[in-house]
C-alpha positions, 0 to 999 in steps of 0.5 A: 875192505872193512876190518874188525877194529880193536881199541886199546889204551896205549899206542905201544900196546896197539902195535904189539897186539896188531901184529898178533891178529893179522890183516883182518884186524886194525888195532888203534889206541884211545891214548888213555881216558878220553873223557872226564867230569866237566866243571859245570854245575854246582861247585864246578863238580860236573855232577847233578847232586839233585838227580842221583849225582848224574855225571856230566862228561866232556872230552879231555883237553886235546882228546876231541881229535882222538874221539873224532878219529875213533868215530870214523874208525868205528863207522867203517868197522865190521865189529868193534872189540873194546880191549882196555885194561882188565880192571875197573878203571879199564872197564870205565874206559871201555864204557866211555868209549862205547858211550862217546863213540855211540857204538851199538850193542850188536856191534861191539864186544868187550875183551880182557887179557891179563898178559900181552902174549899172542896165545893169551890175546888170541884166546881172549877173542873166544871169550868175549862179553859186554861191558860189566856196568856194576864195575863201571858204576863202582869206578864212576862212584869212585871218581865222583867221590874223589871229585867232590872231596878233591874240589871242595876240600881243596878249595877250603885248604887253599882258602884257609891254609898254605895247603893246595889240596886234600883227598879221600885217600891222600889226606888219610895217608898224610895223617899217618905220617903226621901221627907218626911224627908226633909220636916220635916228638913225644917219645922219651928214650928209656935206658937199658943195658945188655950183658954178653958172655963171649966165648971162643966160638960163639956169644951168649946173651943174658935173658933170664934170672931164675928162669924169669925174664930180666930187665937191667935198667941202669949201670948199677944193676949191670955191675951188680949182676957182673959181680954175681957171675963166676967164669963157669957156665953150665950147659943146661940144654941144647935144643936142635930143631929142623925148620922149613923157611917158606918162600914168599908169595908172588908179587901183588902191586903193593909188595912189588912196590915195597920190594922195588923200593927196599931192594932197588931203591925205586919210587912207587911211581918209577916202579909202576912206570917200568912195569907198565913197559914190561906189561905192554910189550918189548921188542925181542929178537924174533917177536914183540911180546909183554914180559909180565902180566898186568901189574895192578892186582891184589890177587896172589893166584897163578894160572894152572898153565903157568904153574905147570910150566914152572914145575917142569922148568924147576925139575929140569933145571934144578932138580925134582927136590926143588919142586914146591907147590902154589902158595895160598892164603885166606882171601881178604874181603877187599881183594879183587881176584879178577886176574893173577899175581904179577909174574913173567908171561913165560918162565922160559923167558929168563931175565938173562935171555932178555937183558940185552933188549931192556934198559938197566932198570927194566932188567932189574925189575923183571928179574925181581918179578921173574925170580919171585914167581919162580921162587914161590913155586919152589920147595921150602928151604931147610935149616937146622936151628940150635938154641943153647941155654947156659946157667951162671949162678941162676943167671941164664944166657942164650945163644941161637944159631941157624944153619941152612942145610937145603936152599930150596927156593933160595937157590934163585932168590937169595939175592933178595933175601938176607942170610942170617946164618949163625953157626954154633959149635957141636956142644956134644964135643965138649968133655964137660957140661961146663964151659969157661970165660972171663970175657963178659961185657955190659953195653948201654942202650936206649929204646928208640922212637917208632921209625918214620915211614918210608914209601915201602912201609907206608904202602904196606900200612895202607894195604894192611889198613884197607885204604887205597887200592892197587891203582892208588898207592903210587899216585898217593905217594906222588901227591904228598910229595909234590904238594909239599906236604912231606920231605923225603929225608934219608928215604923217610917221609918227614911232614912239613909245617904245611903237612901238619897244618893241613892234617890238623885243620882237616881233623878239627872239622872232618875227623869223622870222614878223614880217618882210617876206618871211614876210608876203609869202609868206603873202599868196601862199599865201592867193592860192593857196588862192583858186586851189585850189592849196593847202589852207587848213587845211594852210597854217594848220597849218604856220604854227601849228607855227612860231608856237605854240612861239615864243609859249610861249618868249616868255611864259616868257622875255620880261621884263615892263616895270616900271610907271612909279612916280608918287612917291606912296605907297599910302595903304593899304599904303605901297607905291609907287603906279604907272601901269598901263594898262587896257582904258579907258586909264591909271590909278593903282594900288598896285604891291603888287597883288594883295595890295593892290587900291587904285586912286586915284580921279582927279577928273574935270572935269565940263564943263557945256553947258546945262540939260537940255531934258527934265527941266529939273533936271539939266545936260547935261555931256560924258560918255564911253562905255566906249570913250572916245567923247564924248557929251552927257548929263544929269547927273541920270542915271538919273532922266533918260536924255537923251543926244545925240551932237551938241552941244545949244545949250540951246534947244528946236525950235519945231516939236516941242519937242525939243532943238536941236543943232549938227550939220555946223556948222548948228543942227538939231533932234535929232528932226525936220527943223527947221534954223535 
């Protein structure tokens, strides 16, 4: 019997959703994108520049089988539902499925859901629509734009520098890091001094002279002030104010990545990987369900249903006085408000109740997301703030204190915020308006250079400047690290020599395109395409007419960096040997290429792990794929093709006789479910 077919992106998501829909539906996975631009045509761009940038799409390597299987499923289906992710990239995937599988308009519908829970998924089938081609055009324009810049600029960098790639967002992010490093290098520290009066119950810092701000530039000035001070301080004023401390907004992609970096020490890439698992579905005791809403979002909106359930939960668990209100901010022009902030799918599913079903890192991230969303709907914390001004011979000292009098949202969120309580004494208990101390200290300081970017700070800067989008932050962080443009030192980005070189060369010829303003404006243009306010190919045409002449000039005028000499002579022709960079890393070759094609063969150290459990003749050794990924294989290849991703221990499984390997710090069988 024919069934309704639902196509989602990931296999894990398909299993979860199929359990919700019942026997009349079959849920299958496209396993992500199925097509991409080809490498045909001018410059291998896969785009016909002369025909309004018409793209030429081909099946992604290894996806032809998936496409053929999906075509067969579609042929047998009553109706087809395209259920890829609820953002522009998801919309583009839905369109590629529609186009590649040749689905008829009357046989399909597009459905979207912001969370993978039974009620939300079932409700999505009541609100079907067709593919939004404006969103598809926006994503297609982004892909073509990134292909043109990525292919053309990357080849320029490979030809003229030690760099391997350049990118529309990546290169601007790298420029921010390089510019900051140059600020640090040019920074000259300036000396200054502070003076602090230490009393029995508190400290006060000198900040004014004759009610005007004072700067102490050297020790001589500090000593001059100390000579002017007596041991008596007159209490000039005691100012007490009650202040409300507002909770933070619920998480969006950028703030989640920032807090996960600062509080949990997760990279942006790791955060998004964990969040993806929490979104797609976790097998609990009685159900399989998504624990959080979609994690690529820049909206702080929370649904009325979730907000209402939170208010009831807060009142029941913490009391009516803890119930707050949903936060709002002035909407930025570039915010895509299609779905909600990142939140738990149910406020009743506490972190503690699901902890046993999650890995340690999944639990940490879910806990932070859960309590951030809950806290955002709780009442403000209340503090009593006290400011005391003291006078000593016209020198004014100040002491400030803050005492929490009502915890409000901090009832649940205190683990993620610093406690800044400084308790001051009750000054009205003193019998006199004068207090005494001889304990006054001076201290030398120096101004500090701007701090380097951490992942969290760079993501915040990118968000503030309007460069990149929720789906690009993690990839950008990963790219600049894997391309060896930056090193991470004490969690901070330090540009490498190559990072400086690539940035400088790009700025020499492309400063009008590779800059914050142009990149932010391009993001706005892509948003306008999605809203049907601009024509996608006209945006690309305007860009290309600025880009291609600059590129041609750079190819002609940019000096090529001379390769580093090794100090050895070529054994074939006597020319100097140099270090060159290839697709798979550095190698030593003759500088007289192409007249002499000598390449020095480096001796590779062979690391033997154990005897081969299959052929018994060879040894399992550490090998590398073409892309540099390590695996373990038999040195008797091709006679013996035994290979493992996980490290074998030289023993066989007592159940099936296959090799035992170390996986996740445990000894497991490489074939069956045996675990020791």
